N, C-alpha and C positions, 0 to 999 in steps of 0.2 A: 228258554225252553228246557235246557239242560238242568238249570238250577231248579225249575219246578219239578222235573222228574226226580231229581235227587231228594228234594224235600218230601215228595209223595212217598218215595221208598222208605225214607227215614220214619215218616209217620206210620206207615204200614208195619215196619219192624217194631216200633214202640207199641203199637196196638197189640201185636202178637205177644210181645214180652209181657204186657199188662194182663192179657187173657191167661197166660201160663202162670204168672205170679199169683193172680187171684184164685185160680184153680188149685194150686198147691197150698196157698194160705188157707183156703176154705177146707181142704182135705185134712190139713194139720189141725186146725182149730176144732173141726167137727169130729176128730178122733178117728178118721178113716186112715190117716197115716199116723200111727202112734209114735211116741218118743222112741228113739233108737232105730226107726225104720231107715234103711239105706236108700239113698237117692242117686243111683248111678246115672251119669250124664248120658251114656249110650242108650239105656232103656227109656229114659224120659225124652230123649231126642227122637227116638223111633215113634213113641206114642203120640207126641205132639206135632210131629212132622216138621221140626226145625233143626238147625244145626246144633252141635254140642256147644259151640260158642254162645249161642243164644240161651241155651239151658244154663250154662255157667254163669251168665250175667244175672239170670233170675235167682239162681241159688245164692249168689253173692248178695243180692238185695235182701233175701230172706235171712241170710246170716247177719246182715247189718241190723236187723230188728230182732235178732237173737231167737229166731224160730228154727234156724238150721245151723248145724255146726260143721265147719269145713276143716278137715284134718289132712295134712300132707300124707300121701300114699294110701290113705284110707277113703278119701273122697268125702262126700256129703252125707249127712244123716239128720233126721229130725232131732232137734235138741232134747236132751233129757235134763231138766233142771236139777241141780243138786239140792239137798235137803235145806241147807241154809238159804240158798237162792229162792227156793219155793216158799219158805216162811217169809222171806223179805218181800217177795212180790205181793203177798196178801197184806203184810204189815204196811207196805207203802200205799196200797190201794185204800186201806182203812184210814190212814192218815189223810190222804188227799181227798177222798170222797166225803169223809166226815167234815173236814175243814171247809169244804165248799157248800155244805148244806145251808148256811145262812143266806148265801147268794141264791141258792135254788129257791128257798122259801120267798125271798124278796121278789123273784120274777114269776113265781108259780101262778098259773091261771087255770081255769076250768078245762080248756082243751088239753093242757098238759096231763091233768089227772085222767081224762078220758083215754088219752093215748096210752098211758101206763097201764090202765085197767085192761085195755084191749090186749096189750102184750102179755099180761098175766094170764088172761083167759086163753090166749093162744099157747102159752107155755104149759098151762095145765092140760090142754088138749094133747100137746106133743108128748107129755109124760104118759097120758092115758093111752095114746097110740103106740107107746114105746118107740117113738121117733127120736132117737138120741141126738142126731145131728140138729134137728129143729129145736130141741130143748136147749141145747148148748147155745145156738145162735140167738134164741129169744131171751135166754137168761142174760147173755152179754148185752143185748139190745136194751134190756130194762135198765141196767146200770149206766150205759152210755147215754140214753135218752134222759135219765134222771139228772145226770150231771150237765147235760146240754141245756137244760132249762135255765141255768145260771147265765148263759150267754158267753161263758168263758171258753172260747174255741181252743185255746192252747191246752188248758186242763182237760177238756173233753178229748182232745187228740191223745194226750198221755194216757188217760183212762182207757181209751180204745186199745192202745198197744198193750197195756197191762192186762186187759181182759183176754187178749190173745195169748199172752204168756201164762195167764191163769189157767187157760184151757190145757196147755201143755202139762202144768202141774197136776191137774185133775186126771189127765190121761195117764200120767206116770204113776201116780200114787193113790188115785181114787179107787173105790170099789167098782167092780164091773158094771153095776147098775147106775153108777153115779153120773149124771149128766147135768152140768151147770150147777145152779144154786137150788135151794129149797124153795118151792113155790109158796109155801105158807109164810116164809120169811118176807118174800116180796109183797104178799098181801098185807102183812102187818106194817110194812114200811109205807104202803099206799094209804092205809088208814091213818097213820100218823102224819103223813103229808096233808091229808084232808083237814086234820085238826090243827095243822101248822104248829105242832108242838116240837120245838127245836130240840130241847134236852132229851125227851124220850126218843125222838127220831134218831138223834146222834147215837144214843146208847143202843138202840135196836140195830142200827147199821154196823156198829162195832161188834155186837154179838153175832150178827150175821156172818161176818168174816171169821170170827172165832169158831163158829159152828163148822164152817167149811174146813178150816185147818185141822180141827179136832177129829174130823171124819177121815182124814187122809192116812194112808198106810205107807210109810216111807221106805219102800223097797224098790230097788232099781229095776227097770225094764231091760229085757234083752234086745239084741239087734234082730231085725227082721227085714226081709225083702218083699215088699208088697206086690200085689198084682196090679201093675200100672195100667194094663190094657182094660181091666175091669173098671178102674177108677176114672180113667181119662180117655177111654176108647172113642171110636167114631160116634157111638150113640150118645156121647156126652158133649160132642162138639170138638172139632179139630181146630188147632190154632192157625193152620195154614190157609 
């Protein structure tokens, strides 16, 4: 009985940690917590209703995937990628995603095309509605689903992490109106997927990443302290 109680408590703690982790990750990726934002343990502990130890574990997880930077005596803040790192993130994505396109085409079926078309439609609507968070989420989903067609789960996982870090780069160096990728680029990629034209598809995807990098303004962001109550308050669900 004692063992079952301990196991249940451990599961509950893990579930709480996961809720907080996903909430912070989503807020960072969707530019609600921009690069440089301070993440004080005390403020986050209060808004999520958990101990500072629990918050510290979540921040350490986010630091492990390079979304948060932990600095002695200064605490945690949302990572601001350096210029070289920013370029390398997109260069790496271009290399990986283009290299995987033959496998994508080899597994491509009609339902895959329909799913990608639906994502593009939703992304276009998000831009029309000026819903930046949705536009970012859908832009990333397009790339992740495209690579997932290949069946390579390892590569898809890597691309997922890189899309999260790409969002940091765009938040740090993109124009205020820039949310995710260009919708017309995604439409062009979908057309080439339908044609199963590997060489033009590869070239279009390479140019797609080049377009993103060329649109960035490499100026560093300042530190800010966000309104955590607004972002993670009781109306958005408490982890306790």
